[in-house]
DSSP file (Angstrom, degrees, kcal/mol; ACC not computed):
  #  RESIDUE AA STRUCTURE BP1 BP2  ACC     N-H-->O    O-->H-N    N-H-->O    O-->H-N    TCO  KAPPA ALPHA  PHI   PSI    X-CA   Y-CA   Z-CA
    1    1 A M     >        0   0    0      0, 0.0     4,-2.0     0, 0.0     5,-0.1   0.000 360.0 360.0 360.0 -37.5  198.2  162.2  230.4
    2    2 A R  H  >  +     0   0    0      2,-0.2     4,-2.9     1,-0.2     5,-0.2   0.917 360.0  54.1 -63.3 -45.1  195.6  162.4  227.6
    3    3 A F  H  > S+     0   0    0      1,-0.2     4,-3.1     2,-0.2     5,-0.2   0.930 108.3  49.0 -53.5 -48.7  193.0  161.1  230.0
    4    4 A L  H  > S+     0   0    0      1,-0.2     4,-2.7     2,-0.2    -1,-0.2   0.890 111.0  48.7 -62.7 -40.7  193.8  163.9  232.5
    5    5 A L  H  X S+     0   0    0     -4,-2.0     4,-2.2     2,-0.2    -1,-0.2   0.928 112.8  48.7 -65.6 -40.8  193.7  166.6  229.9
    6    6 A L  H  X S+     0   0    0     -4,-2.9     4,-2.7     2,-0.2    -2,-0.2   0.924 113.6  47.3 -63.1 -43.5  190.4  165.3  228.6
    7    7 A L  H  X S+     0   0    0     -4,-3.1     4,-2.4     1,-0.2     5,-0.2   0.918 111.2  50.1 -61.0 -46.6  189.1  165.1  232.2
    8    8 A A  H  X S+     0   0    0     -4,-2.7     4,-2.3    -5,-0.2    -1,-0.2   0.858 111.9  48.6 -64.4 -37.2  190.3  168.6  233.0
    9    9 A R  H  X S+     0   0    0     -4,-2.2     4,-2.8     2,-0.2    -2,-0.2   0.948 112.1  49.4 -66.6 -48.0  188.6  170.0  229.7
   10   10 A R  H  X S+     0   0    0     -4,-2.7     4,-2.4     1,-0.2    -2,-0.2   0.910 113.9  44.1 -57.8 -46.2  185.3  168.2  230.7
   11   11 A L  H  X S+     0   0    0     -4,-2.4     4,-2.4     2,-0.2    -1,-0.2   0.899 112.6  53.1 -65.6 -42.5  185.4  169.6  234.2
   12   12 A H  H  X S+     0   0    0     -4,-2.3     4,-2.2    -5,-0.2    -2,-0.2   0.934 111.9  45.3 -60.8 -46.1  186.3  173.0  232.9
   13   13 A N  H  X S+     0   0    0     -4,-2.8     4,-2.3     1,-0.2    -2,-0.2   0.870 110.5  53.3 -60.7 -39.3  183.3  172.9  230.5
   14   14 A A  H  X S+     0   0    0     -4,-2.4     4,-2.3     2,-0.2    -1,-0.2   0.890 108.9  49.7 -65.3 -40.9  181.1  171.7  233.1
   15   15 A G  H  X S+     0   0    0     -4,-2.4     4,-2.5     2,-0.2    -2,-0.2   0.896 110.0  50.9 -60.1 -43.8  182.1  174.6  235.3
   16   16 A L  H  X S+     0   0    0     -4,-2.2     4,-3.2     2,-0.2    -2,-0.2   0.877 108.6  51.1 -61.6 -41.1  181.5  177.1  232.5
   17   17 A V  H  X S+     0   0    0     -4,-2.3     4,-3.2     2,-0.2     5,-0.4   0.925 109.0  50.8 -60.7 -47.2  178.0  175.7  231.9
   18   18 A V  H  X S+     0   0    0     -4,-2.3     4,-1.9     2,-0.2    -2,-0.2   0.930 115.1  44.3 -60.1 -44.3  177.2  176.0  235.6
   19   19 A L  H  X S+     0   0    0     -4,-2.5     4,-1.9     2,-0.2    -2,-0.2   0.961 116.5  45.1 -63.8 -51.4  178.4  179.7  235.5
   20   20 A A  H  X S+     0   0    0     -4,-3.2     4,-2.4     1,-0.2     5,-0.2   0.920 115.3  45.3 -62.3 -46.7  176.7  180.5  232.3
   21   21 A V  H  X S+     0   0    0     -4,-3.2     4,-2.8     1,-0.2    -1,-0.2   0.850 112.0  54.8 -66.8 -31.5  173.4  178.9  233.1
   22   22 A G  H  X S+     0   0    0     -4,-1.9     4,-1.6    -5,-0.4    -1,-0.2   0.874 108.7  47.0 -65.2 -37.9  173.5  180.5  236.5
   23   23 A I  H  X S+     0   0    0     -4,-1.9     4,-2.0     2,-0.2    -2,-0.2   0.926 116.4  43.3 -66.9 -48.2  174.0  183.9  235.0
   24   24 A L  H  X S+     0   0    0     -4,-2.4     4,-2.6     1,-0.2    -2,-0.2   0.876 111.7  53.8 -68.5 -38.3  171.1  183.4  232.5
   25   25 A A  H  X S+     0   0    0     -4,-2.8     4,-2.5     2,-0.2    -1,-0.2   0.866 108.5  51.6 -65.9 -34.1  168.9  181.8  235.1
   26   26 A L  H  X S+     0   0    0     -4,-1.6     4,-3.1    -5,-0.2     5,-0.2   0.924 109.0  49.3 -64.0 -44.8  169.4  184.9  237.3
   27   27 A I  H  X S+     0   0    0     -4,-2.0     4,-1.7     1,-0.2    -2,-0.2   0.920 113.5  46.8 -56.7 -48.3  168.5  187.2  234.4
   28   28 A A  H  <>S+     0   0    0     -4,-2.6     5,-2.5     1,-0.2     4,-0.4   0.878 113.9  48.8 -66.8 -36.8  165.3  185.1  233.8
   29   29 A H  H ><5S+     0   0    0     -4,-2.5     3,-1.1     3,-0.2    -2,-0.2   0.942 110.8  47.8 -64.8 -47.1  164.5  185.2  237.5
   30   30 A L  H 3<5S+     0   0    0     -4,-3.1    -1,-0.2     1,-0.3    -2,-0.2   0.817 115.9  45.5 -66.0 -27.6  165.0  188.9  238.0
   31   31 A S  T 3<5S-     0   0    0     -4,-1.7    -1,-0.3    -5,-0.2    -2,-0.2   0.485 108.1-124.2 -91.3  -0.8  162.9  189.6  235.0
   32   32 A S  T < 5S+     0   0    0     -3,-1.1    -3,-0.2    -4,-0.4     3,-0.1   0.840  77.2 120.9  59.3  36.4  160.2  187.1  236.0
   33   33 A Q    > < +     0   0    0     -5,-2.5     3,-1.9    -6,-0.2     4,-0.3  -0.565  25.9 161.3-123.5  62.5  160.7  185.4  232.6
   34   34 A P  G >  S+     0   0    0      0, 0.0     3,-1.6     0, 0.0     4,-0.3   0.820  72.5  61.9 -56.9 -31.8  161.7  181.8  233.4
   35   35 A L  G >  S+     0   0    0      1,-0.3     3,-1.2     2,-0.2    78,-0.1   0.649  83.1  80.8 -70.2 -14.3  160.8  180.6  229.9
   36   36 A L  G <> S+     0   0    0     -3,-1.9     4,-0.8     1,-0.3    -1,-0.3   0.737  82.5  64.5 -62.6 -23.0  163.5  182.9  228.5
   37   37 A M  H <> S+     0   0    0     -3,-1.6     4,-2.5    -4,-0.3    -1,-0.3   0.781  81.0  83.6 -71.0 -23.9  166.1  180.2  229.5
   38   38 A A  H <4 S+     0   0    0     -3,-1.2    -1,-0.2    -4,-0.3    -2,-0.2   0.904 100.9  28.1 -52.0 -53.1  164.7  177.7  227.0
   39   39 A P  H  > S+     0   0    0      0, 0.0     4,-1.0     0, 0.0    -1,-0.2   0.781 118.6  59.2 -80.2 -21.8  166.5  179.0  223.9
   40   40 A F  H  X S+     0   0    0     -4,-0.8     4,-1.8     1,-0.2    -2,-0.2   0.863  96.0  60.4 -71.9 -37.7  169.5  180.4  225.9
   41   41 A A  H  X S+     0   0    0     -4,-2.5     4,-1.5     1,-0.2    -1,-0.2   0.907 105.2  46.7 -62.6 -42.7  170.6  177.1  227.5
   42   42 A P  H  > S+     0   0    0      0, 0.0     4,-2.2     0, 0.0    -1,-0.2   0.843 107.2  60.0 -64.4 -30.3  171.1  175.3  224.1
   43   43 A S  H  X S+     0   0    0     -4,-1.0     4,-2.8     1,-0.2    -2,-0.2   0.908 102.0  52.0 -61.5 -40.9  173.1  178.3  222.9
   44   44 A I  H  X S+     0   0    0     -4,-1.8     4,-2.5     1,-0.2     5,-0.3   0.918 107.8  52.3 -62.7 -41.6  175.5  177.8  225.8
   45   45 A L  H  X S+     0   0    0     -4,-1.5     4,-2.8     1,-0.2     5,-0.4   0.945 113.0  45.1 -58.8 -47.8  176.0  174.1  224.7
   46   46 A A  H  X S+     0   0    0     -4,-2.2     4,-2.6     1,-0.2     7,-0.2   0.929 112.8  50.0 -59.6 -47.0  176.8  175.3  221.2
   47   47 A I  H  < S+     0   0    0     -4,-2.8    -1,-0.2     1,-0.2    -2,-0.2   0.892 117.6  39.9 -59.0 -42.8  179.1  178.0  222.3
   48   48 A L  H  < S+     0   0    0     -4,-2.5    -2,-0.2    -5,-0.2    -1,-0.2   0.901 123.1  35.6 -77.6 -44.0  181.0  175.7  224.6
   49   49 A T  H  < S+     0   0    0     -4,-2.8    -3,-0.2    -5,-0.3    -2,-0.2   0.763 132.4  25.6 -85.0 -24.5  181.2  172.6  222.5
   50   50 A Q    ><  +     0   0    0     -4,-2.6     3,-1.6    -5,-0.4    -1,-0.2  -0.463  68.8 156.8-134.5  62.0  181.6  174.2  219.0
   51   51 A P  T 3  S+     0   0    0      0, 0.0    -1,-0.1     0, 0.0    90,-0.1   0.764  76.1  47.8 -63.7 -23.7  183.1  177.7  219.7
   52   52 A R  T 3  S+     0   0    0     -3,-0.1     5,-0.1    88,-0.1    -5,-0.1   0.439  84.1 112.4 -99.3   3.8  184.6  178.0  216.2
   53   53 A S  S X  S-     0   0    0     -3,-1.6     3,-1.9    -7,-0.2     4,-0.4  -0.465  78.3-119.5 -72.8 151.1  181.4  177.1  214.3
   54   54 A P  G >  S+     0   0    0      0, 0.0     3,-1.1     0, 0.0     6,-0.2   0.828 112.6  58.2 -60.8 -30.2  179.8  179.9  212.3
   55   55 A G  G 3  S+     0   0    0      1,-0.2    -8,-0.1     5,-0.1     9,-0.1   0.581 102.8  55.2 -76.5  -7.6  176.6  179.6  214.4
   56   56 A S  G <  S+     0   0    0     -3,-1.9    -1,-0.2    -6,-0.2    85,-0.1   0.400  78.9 117.4-100.8  -2.8  178.5  180.3  217.6
   57   57 A A  S <> S-     0   0    0     -3,-1.1     4,-3.0    -4,-0.4     5,-0.2  -0.446  72.3-125.0 -67.5 139.9  180.1  183.5  216.4
   58   58 A P  H  > S+     0   0    0      0, 0.0     4,-2.3     0, 0.0     5,-0.2   0.843 109.2  49.9 -52.8 -40.0  179.0  186.5  218.5
   59   59 A N  H  > S+     0   0    0      2,-0.2     4,-2.4     1,-0.2     5,-0.2   0.881 113.5  44.9 -68.7 -40.0  177.7  188.4  215.5
   60   60 A V  H  > S+     0   0    0     -6,-0.2     4,-3.0    -3,-0.2     5,-0.2   0.909 113.2  51.6 -70.6 -38.7  175.6  185.5  214.2
   61   61 A L  H  X S+     0   0    0     -4,-3.0     4,-2.2     2,-0.2     5,-0.2   0.960 113.6  42.8 -58.6 -51.6  174.3  184.8  217.6
   62   62 A I  H  X S+     0   0    0     -4,-2.3     4,-2.5    -5,-0.2     5,-0.2   0.945 117.2  47.3 -59.6 -51.0  173.2  188.4  218.2
   63   63 A A  H  X S+     0   0    0     -4,-2.4     4,-2.9     2,-0.2     5,-0.3   0.906 111.3  50.8 -59.6 -45.7  171.8  188.7  214.7
   64   64 A A  H  X S+     0   0    0     -4,-3.0     4,-2.2     1,-0.2    -1,-0.2   0.921 112.8  44.8 -60.3 -45.2  169.9  185.4  214.9
   65   65 A Y  H  X S+     0   0    0     -4,-2.2     4,-2.0    -5,-0.2    -1,-0.2   0.896 115.5  47.1 -68.0 -37.7  168.3  186.2  218.1
   66   66 A M  H  X S+     0   0    0     -4,-2.5     4,-2.6    -5,-0.2    -2,-0.2   0.921 112.9  47.5 -70.8 -43.4  167.3  189.7  217.2
   67   67 A V  H  X S+     0   0    0     -4,-2.9     4,-2.7    -5,-0.2     5,-0.3   0.931 113.3  49.5 -62.1 -43.6  165.9  188.8  213.7
   68   68 A A  H  X S+     0   0    0     -4,-2.2     4,-1.9    -5,-0.3    -1,-0.2   0.902 113.7  47.6 -61.8 -38.2  163.9  185.9  215.3
   69   69 A A  H  X S+     0   0    0     -4,-2.0     4,-2.8    -5,-0.2     5,-0.2   0.914 110.6  49.0 -69.7 -42.0  162.6  188.3  217.9
   70   70 A V  H  X S+     0   0    0     -4,-2.6     4,-2.3     1,-0.2    -2,-0.2   0.927 113.8  46.8 -59.3 -49.6  161.7  191.1  215.5
   71   71 A I  H  X S+     0   0    0     -4,-2.7     4,-2.1     2,-0.2    -1,-0.2   0.882 113.0  49.7 -63.5 -38.2  159.8  188.7  213.3
   72   72 A S  H  X S+     0   0    0     -4,-1.9     4,-1.8    -5,-0.3    -2,-0.2   0.927 111.2  47.1 -65.3 -46.0  158.0  187.1  216.2
   73   73 A V  H  X S+     0   0    0     -4,-2.8     4,-0.7     1,-0.2    -2,-0.2   0.916 113.6  49.2 -64.8 -41.2  156.9  190.4  217.7
   74   74 A L  H  < S+     0   0    0     -4,-2.3     4,-0.3    -5,-0.2     3,-0.3   0.888 116.9  41.5 -64.2 -39.4  155.7  191.6  214.3
   75   75 A L  H  X S+     0   0    0     -4,-2.1     4,-2.4     1,-0.2     3,-0.4   0.666  94.0  83.4 -84.4 -16.6  153.7  188.4  213.7
   76   76 A K  H  < S+     0   0    0     -4,-1.8    -1,-0.2     1,-0.3    -2,-0.2   0.900 100.0  34.5 -54.1 -45.4  152.4  188.1  217.2
   77   77 A D  T  < S+     0   0    0     -4,-0.7    -1,-0.3    -3,-0.3    -2,-0.2   0.592 117.9  53.6 -88.5 -10.2  149.4  190.5  216.6
   78   78 A A  T  4 S+     0   0    0     -3,-0.4    -2,-0.2    -4,-0.3    -1,-0.2   0.722 109.9  47.9 -93.3 -23.1  148.9  189.3  213.0
   79   79 A L  S  < S-     0   0    0     -4,-2.4    -1,-0.1     6,-0.0     6,-0.0  -0.877  85.5-116.0-116.6 147.9  148.6  185.6  213.7
   80   80 A P        -     0   0    0      0, 0.0    -2,-0.1     0, 0.0     6,-0.0  -0.363  29.4-111.9 -75.6 163.5  146.6  183.9  216.3
   81   81 A P  S    S+     0   0    0      0, 0.0     2,-0.1     0, 0.0    -5,-0.0   0.072  78.6 125.0 -82.0  29.2  148.2  181.9  219.1
   82   82 A E  S  > S-     0   0    0      1,-0.1     4,-2.4     4,-0.0     5,-0.2  -0.310  82.1 -98.0 -80.8 171.4  146.9  178.8  217.6
   83   83 A W  H  > S+     0   0    0      1,-0.2     4,-1.8     2,-0.2     5,-0.1   0.881 125.3  48.1 -62.6 -38.5  149.2  175.9  216.6
   84   84 A W  H  > S+     0   0    0      2,-0.2     4,-2.8     1,-0.2    -1,-0.2   0.842 108.5  54.0 -72.2 -32.8  149.3  177.0  213.0
   85   85 A G  H  > S+     0   0    0      2,-0.2     4,-2.5     1,-0.2     5,-0.2   0.932 110.8  46.8 -64.8 -44.6  150.0  180.6  214.0
   86   86 A V  H  X S+     0   0    0     -4,-2.4     4,-2.0     2,-0.2    -2,-0.2   0.880 112.4  49.9 -58.8 -41.3  152.9  179.4  216.0
   87   87 A A  H  X S+     0   0    0     -4,-1.8     4,-2.8    -5,-0.2    -2,-0.2   0.916 110.5  49.3 -64.0 -48.2  154.1  177.2  213.1
   88   88 A L  H  X S+     0   0    0     -4,-2.8     4,-2.6     2,-0.2    -2,-0.2   0.915 112.9  46.9 -64.1 -43.9  153.9  180.1  210.6
   89   89 A A  H  X S+     0   0    0     -4,-2.5     4,-2.1     2,-0.2    -1,-0.2   0.914 113.6  48.4 -60.1 -42.7  155.9  182.4  212.9
   90   90 A T  H  X S+     0   0    0     -4,-2.0     4,-2.2    -5,-0.2    -2,-0.2   0.923 113.7  46.0 -65.2 -46.8  158.5  179.8  213.6
   91   91 A G  H  X S+     0   0    0     -4,-2.8     4,-2.6     1,-0.2    -1,-0.2   0.881 109.7  54.9 -64.9 -40.0  158.8  179.0  209.8
   92   92 A G  H  X S+     0   0    0     -4,-2.6     4,-2.3    -5,-0.2    -1,-0.2   0.904 109.7  47.8 -61.9 -39.9  159.0  182.8  209.0
   93   93 A A  H  X S+     0   0    0     -4,-2.1     4,-2.7     2,-0.2    -2,-0.2   0.916 112.2  48.2 -67.0 -41.4  161.9  183.1  211.5
   94   94 A I  H  X S+     0   0    0     -4,-2.2     4,-2.5     2,-0.2     5,-0.3   0.942 110.6  51.8 -64.7 -44.7  163.8  180.1  210.0
   95   95 A L  H  X S+     0   0    0     -4,-2.6     4,-2.6     1,-0.2    -1,-0.2   0.923 111.5  46.5 -58.1 -46.3  163.2  181.4  206.6
   96   96 A A  H  X S+     0   0    0     -4,-2.3     4,-2.1     2,-0.2    -1,-0.2   0.905 112.2  50.4 -63.0 -43.7  164.7  184.8  207.5
   97   97 A L  H  <>S+     0   0    0     -4,-2.7     5,-2.7     1,-0.2     4,-0.4   0.875 113.3  45.6 -61.1 -39.5  167.7  183.2  209.3
   98   98 A E  H ><5S+     0   0    0     -4,-2.5     3,-0.8     3,-0.2    -2,-0.2   0.914 112.5  50.1 -70.7 -44.2  168.5  181.0  206.4
   99   99 A A  H 3<5S+     0   0    0     -4,-2.6    -2,-0.2    -5,-0.3    -1,-0.2   0.850 115.8  42.8 -67.6 -31.9  168.1  183.9  203.9
  100  100 A L  T 3<5S-     0   0    0     -4,-2.1    -1,-0.3    -5,-0.2    -2,-0.2   0.500 108.1-127.4 -88.6  -5.9  170.4  186.1  205.9
  101  101 A D  T < 5S+     0   0    0     -3,-0.8    -3,-0.2    -4,-0.4    -4,-0.1   0.944  70.3 127.5  55.2  52.0  172.8  183.2  206.5
  102  102 A I      < +     0   0    0     -5,-2.7     2,-0.6    -6,-0.1    -1,-0.1  -0.459  35.2 175.7-129.1  57.3  172.7  183.7  210.4
  103  103 A L        +     0   0    0     -5,-0.1   -42,-0.1    -6,-0.1   -43,-0.1  -0.580  17.2 151.2 -74.6 116.2  171.9  180.3  211.5
  104  104 A H    >   -     0   0    0     -2,-0.6     3,-2.3     1,-0.1     4,-0.4  -0.816  31.2-156.3-137.7  93.2  171.8  179.8  215.2
  105  105 A P  G >  S+     0   0    0      0, 0.0     3,-1.9     0, 0.0     4,-0.3   0.770  85.4  61.5 -49.5 -39.9  169.3  177.0  215.8
  106  106 A P  G >  S+     0   0    0      0, 0.0     3,-1.7     0, 0.0     4,-0.2   0.797  91.9  68.9 -58.8 -24.8  168.4  177.8  219.4
  107  107 A A  G X  S+     0   0    0     -3,-2.3     3,-1.7     1,-0.3   -67,-0.1   0.740  82.4  74.3 -67.7 -16.8  167.1  181.2  218.3
  108  108 A V  G <> S+     0   0    0     -3,-1.9     4,-0.6    -4,-0.4    -1,-0.3   0.674  82.7  67.6 -67.5 -15.3  164.2  179.4  216.5
  109  109 A A  H <> S+     0   0    0     -3,-1.7     4,-1.9    -4,-0.3    -1,-0.3   0.660  82.2  79.8 -80.6 -13.4  162.6  178.8  220.0
  110  110 A I  H <> S+     0   0    0     -3,-1.7     4,-2.8    -4,-0.2     5,-0.2   0.928  88.6  51.0 -62.5 -45.0  162.0  182.6  220.3
  111  111 A P  H  > S+     0   0    0      0, 0.0     4,-2.8     0, 0.0     5,-0.2   0.879 109.3  51.9 -62.2 -34.9  158.9  182.7  218.0
  112  112 A I  H  X S+     0   0    0     -4,-0.6     4,-1.8     2,-0.2    -2,-0.2   0.903 111.1  46.2 -63.8 -42.5  157.4  179.9  220.0
  113  113 A L  H  X S+     0   0    0     -4,-1.9     4,-1.2     2,-0.2    -1,-0.2   0.905 116.8  44.8 -65.6 -44.2  157.9  181.8  223.3
  114  114 A V  H  < S+     0   0    0     -4,-2.8    -2,-0.2    -5,-0.2     3,-0.2   0.931 113.6  47.4 -68.8 -45.2  156.5  185.0  221.9
  115  115 A M  H  < S+     0   0    0     -4,-2.8    -1,-0.2    -5,-0.2    -2,-0.2   0.851 121.6  36.6 -67.9 -33.3  153.5  183.6  220.2
  116  116 A L  H  < S+     0   0    0     -4,-1.8    -1,-0.2    -5,-0.2    -2,-0.2   0.568  97.2 108.5 -92.0  -9.3  152.5  181.5  223.2
  117  117 A G     <  -     0   0    0     -4,-1.2     2,-0.5    -3,-0.2     4,-0.1  -0.250  67.5-127.5 -69.8 155.1  153.6  184.1  225.8
  118  118 A N  S    S-     0   0    0      2,-0.1     2,-0.1     0, 0.0    -1,-0.1  -0.887  70.8 -12.0 -96.5 125.5  151.2  186.2  227.9
  119  119 A G  S    S-     0   0    0     -2,-0.5     2,-0.1     2,-0.0    -2,-0.1  -0.444 106.0  -5.1  91.0-159.5  151.8  189.9  227.7
  120  120 A E  S    S-     0   0    0     -2,-0.1    -2,-0.1     1,-0.1     0, 0.0  -0.319  73.5-100.3 -80.0 153.4  154.6  192.0  226.3
  121  121 A F        -     0   0    0      1,-0.1     2,-2.6    -2,-0.1     3,-0.2  -0.587  37.1-119.9 -75.0 129.3  157.9  190.6  224.9
  122  122 A P     >  +     0   0    0      0, 0.0     4,-2.7     0, 0.0     5,-0.3  -0.384  44.8 167.6 -70.6  68.4  160.6  190.9  227.7
  123  123 A L  H  >  +     0   0    0     -2,-2.6     4,-2.5     1,-0.2     5,-0.2   0.834  69.9  47.4 -59.5 -41.5  162.9  193.1  225.7
  124  124 A A  H  > S+     0   0    0     -3,-0.2     4,-2.6     2,-0.2    -1,-0.2   0.963 116.5  43.5 -65.6 -50.7  165.3  194.2  228.4
  125  125 A A  H  > S+     0   0    0      1,-0.2     4,-2.5     2,-0.2    -2,-0.2   0.905 115.4  50.5 -58.0 -44.9  165.7  190.6  229.8
  126  126 A F  H  X S+     0   0    0     -4,-2.7     4,-2.8     2,-0.2    -1,-0.2   0.922 110.8  47.7 -60.5 -47.6  166.1  189.3  226.3
  127  127 A T  H  X S+     0   0    0     -4,-2.5     4,-2.5    -5,-0.3    -2,-0.2   0.923 111.8  49.4 -63.7 -42.6  168.7  191.9  225.3
  128  128 A I  H  X S+     0   0    0     -4,-2.6     4,-2.4     2,-0.2    -1,-0.2   0.919 112.4  49.8 -61.2 -43.4  170.8  191.3  228.5
  129  129 A G  H  X S+     0   0    0     -4,-2.5     4,-2.3     2,-0.2    -2,-0.2   0.917 110.4  47.9 -58.6 -47.9  170.6  187.6  227.8
  130  130 A V  H  X S+     0   0    0     -4,-2.8     4,-2.6     1,-0.2    -2,-0.2   0.919 113.4  48.9 -61.6 -44.3  171.7  187.9  224.2
  131  131 A V  H  X S+     0   0    0     -4,-2.5     4,-2.1     1,-0.2    -1,-0.2   0.887 109.0  51.9 -65.2 -36.3  174.6  190.2  225.2
  132  132 A A  H  X S+     0   0    0     -4,-2.4     4,-2.4     2,-0.2    -1,-0.2   0.898 110.8  49.2 -64.0 -37.9  175.6  187.8  228.0
  133  133 A L  H  X S+     0   0    0     -4,-2.3     4,-2.8     2,-0.2    -2,-0.2   0.940 108.3  52.9 -63.4 -46.0  175.7  185.0  225.3
  134  134 A A  H  X S+     0   0    0     -4,-2.6     4,-2.1     2,-0.2    -1,-0.2   0.875 109.4  48.3 -56.1 -40.4  177.7  187.1  223.0
  135  135 A I  H  X S+     0   0    0     -4,-2.1     4,-2.3     2,-0.2    -1,-0.2   0.921 111.5  51.3 -68.1 -40.8  180.3  187.7  225.7
  136  136 A M  H  X S+     0   0    0     -4,-2.4     4,-2.7     1,-0.2    -2,-0.2   0.920 109.8  49.9 -57.8 -44.3  180.4  184.0  226.5
  137  137 A S  H  X S+     0   0    0     -4,-2.8     4,-1.8     2,-0.2    -1,-0.2   0.871 109.6  50.6 -63.1 -39.0  180.9  183.3  222.8
  138  138 A L  H  X S+     0   0    0     -4,-2.1     4,-0.7     2,-0.2    -1,-0.2   0.924 115.1  42.8 -63.8 -45.1  183.8  185.8  222.7
  139  139 A L  H  X S+     0   0    0     -4,-2.3     4,-2.7     1,-0.2     3,-0.5   0.860 110.9  55.7 -67.9 -37.3  185.4  184.2  225.6
  140  140 A G  H  < S+     0   0    0     -4,-2.7    -1,-0.2     1,-0.3    -2,-0.2   0.833 105.1  53.1 -64.6 -33.7  184.6  180.7  224.3
  141  141 A R  H  < S+     0   0    0     -4,-1.8     4,-0.4    -5,-0.2    -1,-0.3   0.731 114.4  42.5 -74.4 -21.4  186.5  181.5  221.1
  142  142 A R  H  X S+     0   0    0     -4,-0.7     4,-1.8    -3,-0.5     3,-0.3   0.804 102.1  67.0 -91.1 -36.2  189.5  182.6  223.2
  143  143 A L  H  X S+     0   0    0     -4,-2.7     4,-2.5     1,-0.2     5,-0.2   0.870  93.6  56.2 -58.0 -42.8  189.6  179.8  225.7
  144  144 A P  H  > S+     0   0    0      0, 0.0     4,-2.8     0, 0.0    -1,-0.2   0.910 107.8  50.6 -57.2 -41.1  190.5  176.9  223.3
  145  145 A Q  H  > S+     0   0    0     -4,-0.4     4,-2.2    -3,-0.3    -2,-0.2   0.916 109.8  49.4 -62.7 -41.4  193.5  178.9  222.2
  146  146 A W  H  X S+     0   0    0     -4,-1.8     4,-2.4     1,-0.2    -1,-0.2   0.918 113.4  47.5 -62.3 -44.1  194.6  179.4  225.9
  147  147 A K  H  X S+     0   0    0     -4,-2.5     4,-2.8     1,-0.2    -2,-0.2   0.900 110.6  50.5 -68.4 -39.7  194.1  175.7  226.6
  148  148 A I  H  X S+     0   0    0     -4,-2.8     4,-2.4     2,-0.2    -1,-0.2   0.918 112.7  47.3 -60.9 -44.1  196.0  174.6  223.5
  149  149 A Q  H  X S+     0   0    0     -4,-2.2     4,-2.2     2,-0.2    -2,-0.2   0.887 113.0  48.2 -63.0 -40.9  199.0  176.9  224.4
  150  150 A A  H  X S+     0   0    0     -4,-2.4     4,-2.6     2,-0.2    -2,-0.2   0.904 111.1  50.1 -69.8 -40.1  199.0  175.7  228.0
  151  151 A A  H  X S+     0   0    0     -4,-2.8     4,-2.3     2,-0.2    -2,-0.2   0.901 111.6  49.7 -63.2 -39.2  198.9  172.0  226.9
  152  152 A K  H  X S+     0   0    0     -4,-2.4     4,-1.9     1,-0.2    -2,-0.2   0.929 110.7  48.3 -63.8 -43.9  201.7  172.6  224.5
  153  153 A Q  H  X S+     0   0    0     -4,-2.2     4,-2.1     1,-0.2    -2,-0.2   0.895 112.1  50.1 -64.9 -40.5  203.8  174.3  227.1
  154  154 A A  H  X S+     0   0    0     -4,-2.6     4,-1.2     1,-0.2    -1,-0.2   0.888 110.8  48.1 -62.8 -39.2  203.0  171.4  229.5
  155  155 A S  H  < S+     0   0    0     -4,-2.3    -1,-0.2     1,-0.2    -2,-0.2   0.791 112.8  49.6 -74.0 -27.6  204.0  168.8  227.1
  156  156 A V  H  < S+     0   0    0     -4,-1.9    -1,-0.2     1,-0.2    -2,-0.2   0.865 113.2  45.6 -74.4 -38.8  207.3  170.6  226.2
  157  157 A S  H  < S+     0   0    0     -4,-2.1    -2,-0.2    -5,-0.2    -1,-0.2   0.675 109.4  61.5 -82.1 -16.1  208.2  171.0  229.8
  158  158 A Q  S  < S-     0   0    0     -4,-1.2     2,-0.1    -5,-0.1     3,-0.1  -0.895  87.6-117.2-111.6 136.3  207.4  167.5  230.8
  159  159 A P        -     0   0    0      0, 0.0    -2,-0.1     0, 0.0    -3,-0.1  -0.416  41.0 -99.1 -70.2 148.8  209.2  164.4  229.3
  160  160 A A              0   0    0      1,-0.1    -5,-0.0    -2,-0.1    -4,-0.0  -0.370 360.0 360.0 -66.5 146.0  206.9  162.0  227.4
  161  161 A E              0   0    0     -3,-0.1    -1,-0.1    -2,-0.0     0, 0.0   0.454 360.0 360.0 -92.3 360.0  205.7  158.9  229.4
C-alpha cells in the first residue's frame, strides 16, 4: 500500500511538472524569450518538492524575483557585460535577497540573464511567469493537505494488510 501511495505521489508530481513547465515554456515561447525558462524551472522543483519551505512561499517567491530583476536592470547600464560585471550584479542580488530575508535561490539566475541578454528586459513575460509560479506555489501548499486527508480517509475505510 505504501509503495502505491509513493508511486501515485511521484506520478502526480511528474504530471504537475509537465503542466507547470508547459505553461512557463509557452510564456517563454510567446514572448520570444526562451532563456526566461532557466530560473523558472528550478522554482517549479522547489515548489513541488518543498512546498512548505520558506523559499517556496508565494510572497517570498514574488519578492525574490522582483528584487533580483530590479537590481539587475539598475546595474545593467552601470556595469559592463563582462564576467566581473555579471558576477557583481549577481552578488548584489544575493546580498539584497539575504538582507531582506527573501531567499529563493533560482531567482539569482535573473542577474545573469539580464546582464548577458541582448536588448530590453522582458518585463511582461517575466511578470506573467512569476505570477504563474506564485499561483503554482499557492496550489502546491494546498495539495499536500488534500493528499494527506485523502490518504487518511483511504486508510480508515480499508482494513490494514
